[in-house]
ROVEX-822454 format. One line per 3 residues: number of its first residue (from 1); their letters; for each residue z, y, x of N, C-alpha, C, O. Coordinates in pm, whole numbers. Layout:
<pts>
NUM) A) Z/Y/X/Z/Y/X/Z/Y/X/Z/Y/X ~ ...
</pts>
This chain:
<pts>
1) MVD) -9491/20413/13019/-9435/20303/13098/-9474/20321/13245/-9586/20357/13278 ~ -9375/20294/13332/-9402/20308/13474/-9486/20191/13521/-9458/20077/13484 ~ -9587/20215/13601/-9674/20109/13652/-9598/20027/13754/-9559/20079/13859
4) RRK) -9577/19898/13726/-9502/19812/13815/-9573/19784/13945/-9513/19733/14039 ~ -9704/19816/13951/-9779/19788/14073/-9754/19891/14182/-9791/19869/14297 ~ -9691/20002/14145/-9666/20106/14245/-9540/20070/14322/-9429/20102/14280
7) RAA) -9558/20003/14433/-9445/19947/14505/-9408/20021/14632/-9314/19980/14700 ~ -9478/20128/14666/-9450/20195/14793/-9309/20248/14792/-9270/20317/14697 ~ -9231/20218/14893/-9091/20261/14898/-9083/20411/14918/-9161/20470/14994
10) APR) -8985/20473/14847/-8962/20616/14864/-8900/20640/15000/-8835/20550/15054 ~ -8918/20760/15058/-8861/20789/15191/-8711/20774/15191/-8645/20813/15094 ~ -8657/20721/15295/-8513/20707/15307/-8452/20840/15351/-8518/20925/15410
13) APG) -8323/20853/15319/-8254/20976/15360/-8251/20985/15511/-8228/20885/15579 ~ -8274/21106/15565/-8275/21120/15710/-8140/21085/15770/-8035/21113/15712 ~ -8145/21022/15886/-8022/20992/15957/-7944/20878/15897/-7824/20867/15922
16) KAA) -8007/20792/15819/-7934/20684/15754/-7877/20589/15858/-7944/20548/15953 ~ -7749/20556/15838/-7685/20465/15932/-7743/20326/15916/-7783/20286/15807 ~ -7745/20251/16026/-7796/20114/16020/-7704/20030/15936/-7582/20039/15949
19) TPK) -7760/19949/15849/-7679/19863/15764/-7653/19733/15837/-7730/19694/15925 ~ -7542/19664/15802/-7507/19542/15874/-7609/19432/15851/-7684/19434/15753 ~ -7611/19335/15943/-7708/19227/15932/-7680/19140/15811/-7772/19086/15749
22) RAS) -7551/19126/15777/-7515/19046/15662/-7444/19134/15562/-7358/19213/15599 ~ -7479/19121/15435/-7414/19199/15332/-7274/19142/15308/-7242/19032/15353 ~ -7191/19219/15237/-7058/19175/15203/-7065/19054/15111/-7171/19023/15056
25) AAV) -6951/18987/15094/-6947/18870/15006/-6986/18907/14864/-7052/18829/14795 ~ -6946/19029/14820/-6979/19071/14684/-7129/19088/14667/-7185/19049/14565 ~ -7194/19146/14769/-7339/19165/14761/-7410/19031/14767/-7505/19007/14692
28) QAA) -7364/18940/14857/-7426/18809/14864/-7413/18735/14732/-7507/18667/14689 ~ -7297/18749/14665/-7279/18683/14536/-7373/18740/14432/-7427/18668/14349 ~ -7391/18872/14437/-7480/18937/14340/-7623/18892/14359/-7698/18884/14262
31) MSR) -7662/18861/14484/-7800/18822/14509/-7827/18677/14470/-7943/18635/14463 ~ -7721/18599/14443/-7741/18458/14407/-7789/18447/14263/-7735/18512/14174 ~ -7891/18363/14239/-7943/18342/14105/-7887/18215/14041/-7929/18179/13931
34) KAT) -7794/18148/14106/-7749/18019/14056/-7674/18033/13925/-7700/17959/13830 ~ -7580/18128/13920/-7492/18134/13805/-7556/18206/13689/-7618/18311/13707 ~ -7542/18149/13570/-7584/18218/13449/-7464/18273/13376/-7478/18350/13281
37) RPV) -7344/18235/13420/-7223/18288/13360/-7199/18430/13411/-7256/18469/13513 ~ -7112/18508/13340/-7082/18643/13388/-7012/18639/13522/-6946/18541/13556 ~ -7027/18747/13598/-6958/18759/13725/-6808/18764/13701/-6765/18824/13603
40) TAP) -6728/18702/13787/-6585/18701/13769/-6523/18829/13822/-6577/18892/13913 ~ -6410/18865/13764/-6338/18984/13809/-6266/18954/13938/-6244/18837/13971 ~ -6227/19058/14015/-6155/19037/14141/-6030/18952/14121/-5969/18954/14014
43) GDA) -5992/18878/14227/-5880/18787/14217/-5748/18854/14185/-5661/18791/14125 ~ -5729/18982/14225/-5602/19048/14201/-5602/19125/14069/-5507/19199/14042 ~ -5703/19110/13986/-5708/19178/13858/-5614/19109/13759/-5583/18991/13774
46) TMT) -5569/19184/13659/-5486/19126/13554/-5573/19039/13464/-5695/19045/13470 ~ -5507/18959/13380/-5582/18877/13285/-5665/18963/13192/-5777/18926/13155 ~ -5612/19078/13153/-5688/19169/13067/-5810/19224/13141/-5919/19233/13083
49) DKA) -5792/19260/13268/-5905/19310/13348/-6014/19204/13357/-6133/19235/13344 ~ -5974/19080/13379/-6072/18972/13390/-6144/18950/13259/-6266/18934/13256 ~ -6068/18949/13148/-6129/18931/13016/-6225/19047/12986/-6333/19026/12931
52) YAL) -6184/19168/13023/-6271/19285/13001/-6401/19272/13080/-6509/19295/13025 ~ -6391/19236/13208/-6510/19225/13293/-6606/19120/13239/-6727/19141/13236 ~ -6552/19006/13195/-6636/18899/13144/-6701/18937/13011/-6821/18915/12992
55) LEE) -6623/18994/12920/-6677/19034/12790/-6777/19148/12804/-6879/19150/12735 ~ -6748/19243/12892/-6839/19355/12912/-6976/19306/12957/-7078/19356/12910 ~ -6978/19209/13049/-7107/19160/13096/-7178/19077/12989/-7300/19083/12977
58) LIV) -7103/19001/12910/-7165/18926/12801/-7232/19020/12701/-7339/18990/12649 ~ -7168/19135/12675/-7225/19232/12580/-7341/19307/12644/-7446/19324/12581 ~ -7323/19352/12768/-7428/19430/12835/-7554/19347/12854/-7665/19399/12842
61) TLQ) -7539/19220/12882/-7656/19133/12904/-7705/19068/12774/-7789/18978/12777 ~ -7652/19115/12661/-7698/19074/12528/-7672/18927/12497/-7729/18873/12402 ~ -7587/18861/12576/-7543/18727/12537/-7456/18734/12413/-7450/18639/12334
64) LPP) -7389/18848/12395/-7326/18884/12268/-7406/19003/12215/-7381/19116/12255 ~ -7502/18979/12125/-7597/19083/12086/-7540/19185/11988/-7436/19160/11927 ~ -7607/19300/11973/-7564/19400/11874/-7550/19337/11736/-7636/19261/11691
67) GAV) -7439/19370/11669/-7414/19317/11536/-7338/19186/11534/-7296/19142/11427 ~ -7320/19122/11650/-7247/18996/11655/-7102/19017/11613/-7038/19114/11653 ~ -7050/18924/11533/-6910/18927/11491/-6828/18849/11594/-6860/18734/11624
70) LSE) -6724/18912/11648/-6646/18851/11754/-6513/18797/11701/-6446/18863/11622 ~ -6477/18680/11746/-6351/18617/11709/-6264/18604/11832/-6308/18554/11936 ~ -6139/18650/11822/-6048/18638/11934/-6029/18492/11974/-6023/18459/12093
73) IVL) -6019/18403/11875/-5996/18262/11903/-6115/18201/11977/-6098/18130/12076 ~ -6234/18231/11928/-6356/18176/11991/-6373/18232/12132/-6407/18157/12224 ~ -6350/18362/12150/-6365/18423/12281/-6260/18371/12379/-6291/18347/12496
76) AKR) -6136/18353/12331/-6031/18300/12419/-6068/18161/12469/-6045/18128/12586 ~ -6125/18079/12381/-6166/17944/12421/-6285/17952/12517/-6289/17877/12615 ~ -6380/18040/12490/-6499/18052/12575/-6464/18098/12715/-6524/18052/12813
79) LAT) -6368/18189/12725/-6332/18245/12855/-6210/18176/12917/-6165/18214/13026 ~ -6157/18076/12847/-6041/18000/12897/-5924/18091/12930/-5867/18085/13039 ~ -5888/18175/12834/-5776/18267/12852/-5702/18280/12721/-5742/18222/12620
82) GRT) -5593/18357/12721/-5514/18375/12601/-5572/18480/12508/-5660/18556/12546 ~ -5521/18484/12384/-5570/18580/12286/-5524/18722/12318/-5595/18818/12286 ~ -5408/18737/12379/-5359/18874/12408/-5451/18947/12506/-5486/19062/12478
85) PIR) -5493/18887/12619/-5590/18956/12705/-5721/18986/12633/-5781/19091/12656 ~ -5766/18895/12546/-5889/18920/12471/-5871/19040/12379/-5957/19128/12373 ~ -5759/19045/12308/-5733/19157/12215/-5729/19290/12291/-5787/19389/12247
88) EAL) -5660/19291/12405/-5650/19415/12483/-5786/19454/12541/-5819/19572/12548 ~ -5865/19355/12584/-5999/19383/12637/-6088/19440/12528/-6166/19532/12555 ~ -6078/19389/12407/-6160/19441/12296/-6123/19585/12264/-6210/19664/12227
91) QRL) -5995/19619/12277/-5954/19758/12256/-6021/19850/12358/-6067/19960/12324 ~ -6027/19806/12483/-6095/19885/12587/-6244/19895/12561/-6303/20001/12578 ~ -6304/19785/12519/-6447/19787/12489/-6478/19877/12370/-6585/19937/12363
94) SRD) -6384/19887/12277/-6401/19979/12164/-6402/20123/12213/-6482/20204/12166 ~ -6313/20156/12307/-6312/20292/12363/-6441/20321/12439/-6484/20436/12447 ~ -6503/20218/12496/-6629/20234/12569/-6750/20242/12476/-6861/20269/12521
97) GLV) -6729/20217/12346/-6840/20222/12251/-6921/20095/12242/-7026/20094/12178 ~ -6875/19986/12304/-6951/19861/12305/-6918/19771/12186/-6998/19685/12150 ~ -6801/19789/12128/-6767/19715/12006/-6707/19812/11905/-6656/19919/11940
100) NIL) -6714/19772/11779/-6650/19846/11670/-6543/19758/11609/-6571/19646/11566 ~ -6420/19808/11604/-6309/19734/11543/-6292/19788/11401/-6253/19903/11382 ~ -6321/19702/11302/-6318/19743/11163/-6198/19677/11094/-6191/19554/11086
103) PRR) -6104/19758/11046/-5985/19701/10980/-6023/19604/10869/-6108/19634/10784 ~ -5960/19488/10870/-5978/19383/10769/-6119/19325/10766/-6151/19244/10679 ~ -6206/19368/10860/-6341/19314/10863/-6373/19244/10996/-6466/19164/11003
106) GVL) -6297/19276/11100/-6318/19210/11227/-6375/19303/11333/-6371/19425/11319 ~ -6430/19243/11440/-6484/19316/11554/-6633/19287/11563/-6675/19171/11565 ~ -6714/19393/11569/-6858/19379/11579/-6908/19442/11708/-6857/19547/11749
109) VSD) -7006/19380/11772/-7073/19444/11885/-7154/19561/11830/-7226/19546/11731 ~ -7142/19677/11894/-7206/19798/11842/-7358/19792/11855/-7412/19720/11939 ~ -7426/19869/11770/-7572/19878/11775/-7617/19961/11895/-7537/20035/11953
112) IDL) -7745/19949/11931/-7805/20028/12038/-7887/20139/11975/-7977/20113/11895 ~ -7857/20264/12010/-7916/20381/11946/-7985/20467/12051/-7918/20520/12140 ~ -8118/20481/12043/-8193/20557/12143/-8154/20704/12144/-8136/20762/12251
115) SAQ) -8139/20766/12027/-8106/20908/12023/-7970/20933/12087/-7951/21033/12157 ~ -7875/20842/12063/-7743/20855/12127/-7755/20837/12277/-7686/20903/12354 ~ -7843/20745/12319/-7862/20721/12462/-7916/20846/12531/-7873/20878/12642
118) LRL) -8008/20917/12468/-8064/21038/12529/-7958/21147/12538/-7954/21222/12636 ~ -7871/21157/12438/-7762/21256/12445/-7664/21219/12556/-7613/21305/12628 ~ -7639/21089/12570/-7552/21041/12676/-7609/21080/12813/-7535/21121/12902
121) LEV) -7741/21066/12830/-7803/21095/12959/-7794/21243/12996/-7789/21276/13115 ~ -7791/21331/12897/-7774/21474/12927/-7643/21498/13000/-7637/21575/13096 ~ -7538/21431/12954/-7407/21445/13018/-7402/21369/13150/-7346/21417/13248
124) RRE) -7462/21250/13150/-7459/21166/13270/-7522/21234/13390/-7473/21221/13502 ~ -7632/21306/13368/-7700/21371/13481/-7604/21462/13557/-7598/21457/13680 ~ -7529/21545/13484/-7437/21639/13549/-7323/21566/13620/-7287/21600/13732
127) LER) -7268/21466/13552/-7156/21393/13612/-7200/21309/13732/-7128/21300/13831 ~ -7317/21247/13722/-7366/21164/13833/-7387/21249/13958/-7350/21207/14068 ~ -7446/21368/13942/-7467/21456/14056/-7333/21497/14117/-7315/21494/14239
130) LMA) -7238/21535/14031/-7106/21575/14077/-7038/21464/14155/-6980/21488/14261 ~ -7046/21341/14104/-6979/21230/14171/-7050/21188/14299/-6985/21150/14396 ~ -7183/21193/14299/-7256/21157/14421/-7222/21254/14534/-7198/21212/14647
133) RGA) -7220/21382/14503/-7184/21482/14604/-7038/21465/14648/-7006/21476/14766 ~ -6951/21438/14550/-6810/21418/14584/-6789/21296/14671/-6708/21298/14764 ~ -6862/21189/14641/-6850/21067/14721/-6900/21089/14862/-6839/21042/14958
136) AKR) -7011/21162/14876/-7064/21190/15010/-6964/21272/15092/-6960/21261/15215 ~ -6885/21353/15024/-6787/21438/15093/-6656/21365/15122/-6594/21388/15225 ~ -6613/21276/15028/-6476/21225/15034/-6464/21075/15059/-6353/21027/15078
139) ATP) -6572/21001/15060/-6563/20855/15078/-6500/20821/15212/-6525/20887/15312 ~ -6419/20718/15213/-6357/20671/15337/-6460/20594/15421/-6566/20558/15369 ~ -6432/20570/15548/-6524/20490/15629/-6554/20353/15568/-6669/20308/15569
142) DER) -6453/20287/15514/-6476/20156/15451/-6567/20169/15329/-6654/20084/15307 ~ -6547/20274/15251/-6631/20295/15133/-6774/20327/15173/-6869/20282/15109 ~ -6790/20406/15280/-6926/20437/15325/-6997/20310/15373/-7117/20294/15352
145) QEF) -6922/20220/15438/-6979/20093/15479/-7023/20011/15357/-7128/19948/15358 ~ -6941/20014/15253/-6976/19939/15132/-7100/19999/15065/-7183/19926/15011 ~ -7112/20132/15067/-7233/20194/15014/-7356/20148/15091/-7461/20119/15032
148) AEI) -7343/20139/15224/-7456/20092/15304/-7493/19949/15268/-7611/19914/15263 ~ -7393/19866/15241/-7419/19727/15203/-7484/19719/15065/-7575/19639/15043 ~ -7438/19803/14972/-7499/19806/14839/-7644/19850/14850/-7731/19794/14784
151) ARG) -7670/19949/14934/-7809/19995/14952/-7897/19881/15002/-8009/19863/14955 ~ -7844/19806/15098/-7922/19692/15149/-7946/19589/15038/-8057/19538/15024 ~ -7844/19560/14961/-7859/19467/14850/-7958/19515/14747/-8036/19436/14693
154) MRL) -7957/19646/14718/-8052/19702/14622/-8195/19689/14673/-8286/19660/14595 ~ -8215/19710/14800/-8352/19699/14854/-8399/19553/14852/-8517/19526/14830 ~ -8307/19460/14875/-8343/19318/14861/-8376/19285/14716/-8472/19211/14689
157) AAD) -8298/19339/14622/-8326/19316/14480/-8461/19375/14442/-8534/19317/14361 ~ -8495/19490/14502/-8626/19551/14476/-8738/19462/14527/-8837/19441/14458 ~ -8721/19410/14649/-8825/19325/14708/-8846/19196/14628/-8959/19149/14614
160) KED) -8737/19141/14577/-8744/19014/14505/-8758/19031/14354/-8777/18933/14281 ~ -8751/19157/14306/-8750/19185/14163/-8643/19100/14093/-8668/19036/13991 ~ -8525/19103/14152/-8413/19021/14106/-8330/19101/14008/-8247/19183/14048
163) DLA) -8352/19079/13879/-8288/19161/13778/-8137/19138/13770/-8061/19233/13750 ~ -8092/19013/13785/-7949/18985/13777/-7874/19048/13894/-7768/19107/13874 ~ -7929/19037/14014/-7866/19100/14130/-7860/19251/14112/-7760/19314/14143
166) FMR) -7969/19309/14060/-7970/19453/14036/-7859/19494/13940/-7787/19590/13967 ~ -7845/19421/13829/-7743/19456/13729/-7603/19452/13789/-7521/19540/13763 ~ -7576/19350/13869/-7443/19336/13925/-7417/19438/14036/-7307/19492/14046
169) LDQ) -7518/19464/14118/-7503/19568/14220/-7490/19706/14157/-7418/19791/14209 ~ -7559/19727/14047/-7549/19855/13976/-7406/19877/13928/-7354/19988/13941 ~ -7343/19774/13874/-7205/19788/13830/-7113/19816/13949/-7024/19900/13940
172) QFN) -7134/19746/14060/-7054/19769/14180/-7074/19912/14231/-6978/19979/14269 ~ -7199/19958/14231/-7232/20094/14273/-7161/20196/14184/-7103/20292/14234 ~ -7166/20176/14053/-7105/20270/13960/-6954/20282/13982/-6899/20392/13984
175) LLI) -6889/20167/13999/-6745/20169/14021/-6709/20236/14153/-6612/20312/14160 ~ -6786/20208/14257/-6756/20263/14389/-6779/20413/14394/-6699/20486/14452 ~ -6887/20461/14334/-6915/20604/14342/-6814/20683/14261/-6777/20795/14296
178) ATS) -6768/20623/14150/-6665/20689/14070/-6534/20698/14148/-6469/20803/14149 ~ -6495/20589/14212/-6370/20587/14288/-6376/20680/14408/-6284/20758/14432 ~ -6485/20673/14484/-6494/20749/14609/-6519/20897/14587/-6507/20976/14681
181) SRN) -6555/20937/14465/-6573/21080/14437/-6439/21152/14431/-6433/21274/14445 ~ -6330/21074/14411/-6195/21128/14404/-6182/21237/14296/-6116/21339/14316 ~ -6246/21212/14183/-6235/21304/14069/-6204/21219/13946/-6294/21161/13884
184) EFA) -6076/21212/13912/-6035/21121/13805/-6091/21160/13669/-6107/21074/13582 ~ -6120/21288/13649/-6172/21332/13519/-6317/21288/13502/-6356/21241/13395 ~ -6397/21305/13605/-6535/21257/13599/-6538/21105/13588/-6621/21049/13517
187) MRA) -6446/21039/13659/-6441/20893/13657/-6412/20842/13516/-6476/20746/13471 ~ -6318/20904/13446/-6287/20861/13309/-6406/20881/13217/-6437/20795/13135 ~ -6471/20995/13230/-6586/21024/13143/-6699/20925/13169/-6763/20878/13074
190) MGV) -6725/20895/13295/-6834/20804/13327/-6804/20661/13285/-6894/20584/13253 ~ -6676/20625/13285/-6638/20490/13247/-6684/20454/13106/-6715/20339/13077 ~ -6687/20554/13019/-6730/20533/12881/-6881/20513/12872/-6929/20448/12779
193) MHG) -6955/20567/12968/-7101/20571/12959/-7172/20454/13027/-7281/20416/12985 ~ -7113/20399/13130/-7187/20303/13211/-7223/20175/13136/-7335/20126/13148 ~ -7128/20120/13059/-7158/19998/12986/-7271/20018/12886/-7360/19934/12875
196) LSR) -7268/20131/12814/-7374/20160/12717/-7508/20176/12787/-7610/20128/12738 ~ -7508/20242/12902/-7633/20264/12975/-7688/20133/13031/-7808/20108/13024 ~ -7602/20048/13085/-7647/19921/13140/-7701/19830/13031/-7800/19759/13052
199) RFW) -7638/19832/12914/-7687/19749/12804/-7824/19797/12756/-7912/19716/12728 ~ -7841/19930/12746/-7971/19984/12705/-8078/19941/12804/-8187/19901/12764 ~ -8046/19950/12933/-8141/19906/13037/-8176/19760/13019/-8294/19723/13021
202) YQH) -8074/19676/13001/-8098/19533/12993/-8186/19497/12873/-8267/19405/12881 ~ -8170/19570/12762/-8249/19541/12644/-8397/19570/12665/-8482/19499/12612 ~ -8429/19674/12743/-8567/19722/12750/-8636/19705/12885/-8757/19726/12894
205) YKQ) -8563/19666/12990/-8623/19676/13123/-8745/19586/13141/-8837/19623/13214 ~ -8747/19468/13077/-8860/19378/13097/-8990/19436/13044/-9098/19406/13095 ~ -8981/19520/12941/-9100/19580/12882/-9134/19716/12943/-9251/19752/12954
208) AAD) -9032/19793/12984/-9058/19933/13016/-9018/19977/13157/-9056/20085/13200 ~ -8943/19896/13228/-8885/19944/13354/-8966/19903/13476/-9035/19800/13476 ~ -8957/19984/13579/-9005/19948/13712/-8880/19915/13793/-8821/20003/13855
211) LPL) -8841/19787/13792/-8715/19748/13854/-8712/19778/14004/-8611/19827/14053 ~ -8820/19750/14080/-8816/19784/14223/-8791/19933/14247/-8715/19969/14337 ~ -8854/20019/14167/-8832/20163/14183/-8689/20199/14150/-8626/20276/14224
214) AAR) -8636/20146/14041/-8497/20176/14003/-8400/20132/14111/-8306/20205/14143 ~ -8421/20014/14168/-8332/19965/14274/-8341/20054/14398/-8239/20083/14460 ~ -8463/20096/14434/-8479/20182/14552/-8413/20319/14529/-8354/20375/14622
217) LHA) -8422/20372/14409/-8360/20501/14381/-8207/20491/14390/-8142/20583/14439 ~ -8151/20380/14344/-8007/20358/14361/-7974/20348/14511/-7874/20404/14557 ~ -8058/20277/14585/-8034/20262/14729/-8033/20397/14799/-7953/20418/14891
220) EVA) -8119/20489/14758/-8126/20619/14823/-7999/20701/14800/-7955/20774/14890 ~ -7941/20690/14680/-7813/20757/14657/-7706/20695/14748/-7631/20767/14814 ~ -7699/20563/14750/-7599/20494/14831/-7614/20526/14980/-7515/20544/15050
223) EAV) -7738/20534/15027/-7763/20564/15168/-7720/20707/15202/-7665/20730/15309 ~ -7744/20801/15112/-7704/20940/15137/-7552/20951/15143/-7498/21023/15227 ~ -7483/20880/15054/-7336/20882/15057/-7286/20817/15186/-7191/20865/15247
226) AVQ) -7351/20708/15227/-7307/20635/15346/-7310/20722/15471/-7229/20703/15562 ~ -7405/20817/15477/-7416/20904/15596/-7359/21043/15570/-7379/21134/15651 ~ -7286/21060/15458/-7217/21185/15425/-7312/21304/15411/-7277/21416/15448
229) DIK) -7430/21280/15358/-7528/21386/15335/-7511/21435/15191/-7569/21379/15099 ~ -7431/21540/15173/-7394/21588/15040/-7517/21638/14964/-7535/21603/14847 ~ -7600/21718/15028/-7718/21773/14962/-7814/21662/14918/-7863/21664/14805
232) QAG) -7840/21567/15007/-7931/21457/14975/-7873/21367/14867/-7948/21313/14785 ~ -7742/21349/14867/-7679/21266/14763/-7702/21327/14625/-7732/21255/14530 ~ -7689/21460/14615/-7714/21527/14487/-7859/21517/14446/-7889/21491/14330
235) AAS) -7950/21538/14541/-8094/21531/14512/-8135/21389/14473/-8213/21371/14380 ~ -8081/21289/14543/-8114/21150/14511/-8060/21111/14374/-8123/21034/14302 ~ -7942/21163/14339/-7885/21137/14207/-7973/21195/14098/-7997/21130/13996
238) DAL) -8022/21318/14118/-8111/21381/14020/-8241/21300/14004/-8289/21281/13892 ~ -8296/21252/14115/-8418/21171/14109/-8394/21042/14031/-8478/21001/13951 ~ -8280/20980/14053/-8246/20858/13980/-8233/20887/13831/-8284/20811/13749
241) MSY) -8165/20995/13795/-8145/21026/13654/-8275/21066/13586/-8294/21038/13468 ~ -8365/21129/13658/-8496/21163/13601/-8572/21035/13567/-8635/21026/13462 ~ -8564/20936/13656/-8630/20810/13626/-8566/20742/13505/-8636/20693/13417
244) IES) -8433/20740/13500/-8363/20672/13390/-8397/20739/13256/-8413/20670/13155 ~ -8408/20871/13256/-8445/20940/13132/-8589/20907/13092/-8617/20883/12974 ~ -8680/20904/13189/-8820/20871/13157/-8830/20727/13106/-8909/20698/13017
247) FAR) -8749/20639/13163/-8744/20501/13116/-8699/20494/12971/-8759/20424/12889 ~ -8591/20567/12938/-8539/20566/12802/-8645/20616/12703/-8664/20557/12598 ~ -8712/20724/12738/-8813/20781/12647/-8932/20687/12631/-8998/20688/12528
250) STL) -8960/20608/12733/-9075/20518/12724/-9052/20403/12627/-9146/20331/12594 ~ -8926/20386/12581/-8899/20277/12487/-8928/20318/12344/-8919/20235/12253 ~ -8963/20444/12320/-8993/20491/12184/-9112/20417/12126/-9151/20443/12012
</pts>
């Protein structure tokens, strides 16, 4: 287990651009501890996208725990939406490995498997490095600004040990780095892994994780991408994945 008392911040990437005085609305929302409900999907998302985002967070944060039996009717009422978006969202969650759809038996939230998680991390390390380097090379100015804002939010989450803000910023970071890498094949592969990885983290982080360190390591990747430092982005990604693997093994 990582010693939570080791709080010294890791060195920042050289030449890091100054981050804005105020974070974006998305980052400010992530830092708020008021809401216990899942984060809402973007306003221009489809009903299925919104249902998927809400259900994914309920599963990742264990509000819908492993083994839970899911009902389309109950979920539609809980999320105030129709059954068709729920059904389509569950199909997507099945492809992500977060639920199992069993003919004539219903839909179950999938179990959490450490050995599968370690195999997943072997693949994730290579893809994360590839996407971090790609994002540092190809991100637009607006995307680089958003990376800088995410980095600032991650450092605030580290200082406050704000687990909910970290989880939400982590999801925002994952989506942005996948998009800005401009590699649709890596993006598809990573899409299957992120929900499983976030859920594994959420299950064990209170006992085994050093949340401030994890947030700072995410910030270092975001900062390297923000200043277009391809080499540092790859190195920071490797450092982050080494920590995530050590965290996973510490749960044994």
